[in-house]
N, C-alpha and C positions, 0 to 999 in steps of 0.2 A: 433579320427574322427572329421573332420571339419564340422561345421554346415553351411549349405548353406543358404544364405539370399535371400529373394525375395523382389522385390520392385514393388509397384503399385502406381498410382497417378491419380489425376483428377483435373481439374480446374473448379471451381464453380463460377457462375456469382452472387456473393453476397459478401457483406463486411465481413472481417475477424471476426468481433464481432459476426455476425449472424451465420457464419459457426462454430465457436468455441462453441457457445451456443447450437446449434443443435447436435454437436458431443458429448457434455458432460452432457446434461440434460436427465435424465431417460425417461421423458415423450416423448421427441423427439426420443431418441434411439429406443424405441419400434415401432416407425413409419417407420424406415428405415433399421434396422439391420437384413437383410435377403437378400439372393442372388437371389431369384425368388419369383414370386407371389404365389406359392404354399407353401411357408414357412411364418412364422411369428415370432415375438419376443414379447411374451406376457408380459414379465416383464424384468426390468433392474434396476440396482442399480449402483450409481457412487459416491463414497466418494472421491471427487476430491482433494486429497492431497497426498503427499509422504507417503507411508504406508497405504493409504486408499484402500478399496477393490472395484473392478469393477466386476459386475455379470450381465450376460444376459442369459435368457432362450431362446433357439432356438428350434422351433418345426415345423414339417410338419403340414399343416392345416388339413390334413386328420387323424392326430393322429398316423400315422404309425411310427414316429421316432421323437426323441427330445434329446437335450443335454444341459447341463449348461456350459457356457464359463465363467471361473473365472480367475482373474488376480489381481495383486497388483500394484498400481501406484508407480513407482520408480523415475519418473521425471515429474513434472508438472510446466510448465512455461506458464502462461496464454497467449493465442493468438499466441503461438510460438511452443510448443512441449509437447508431452505426451509420456512417455515410460512406458510400461506395462511389468511385469514379469508374464507370464502365469503359471498355476498350474503345468505344466509339465517341467518347467525350461526354456522354450523358451521365447524370448523377442520380443516385437513389439514396434517400435518407429514411431510416427506420427508427422510430422511437418506441420505447417500452415504458408504460406508466401503470402504476398500481390502480386498480379499479375496485369498486365495491365487491364484485363477484369474481375477481381474478386479475388478469393483466390485459391492458389495452395495447395492441400492437398496431401502429400506423406507419404506412410507407408512402412517401411522396416521391415520385420519380419523373424524370424528364421523358416526354413522349418521343418516340422515333417517328420517321415519316413514311415507313413502308406499309404499316398497318393502321387501320382506323383507331381512333381514340377508344371507342367502345370495345373493340377487340383486345386492345392492350389492357384496358382496365379489367375486363372480364377474365383475361388470362392470368394477370398478376393476382387478382382477387381469388381466383380458383386455387392458385398455389398457396396463398395466405390462409385460405379456409382449410385446405388440406393440412397445412401446418398445425392449425388449431385443433383439428380432429386428432392428429397424431399425438400432440402433447396431452390431450385430455384422455387418451386411452389408458 
């Protein structure tokens, strides 16, 4: 079975150093790592090195649902790329590139089989867009 990959992207009006810092610092991650205002990310960990662990707790603010997202860093090249291996074996690769008006952030990730491709793309894109808004504040 071939794993389908999904690509999402955004351009953020901020220097690459600030974008990288906000993407990799746990205190920042908790401020943007959710798809909508009725969700939150109460905790995050980022041991930013190959073999290091990334963890983020995602919860509905009303307490009705929550889950832990866990992965291991497989590739870390500061200000350029991060590759994560998720606990279910899927991978996500995020690149950071200087753009005319800021920084282009692109994530390509392996789709899972429980939810539709559109739902996955929309959810991950919403988180990335929320990240962009956070950095631009």
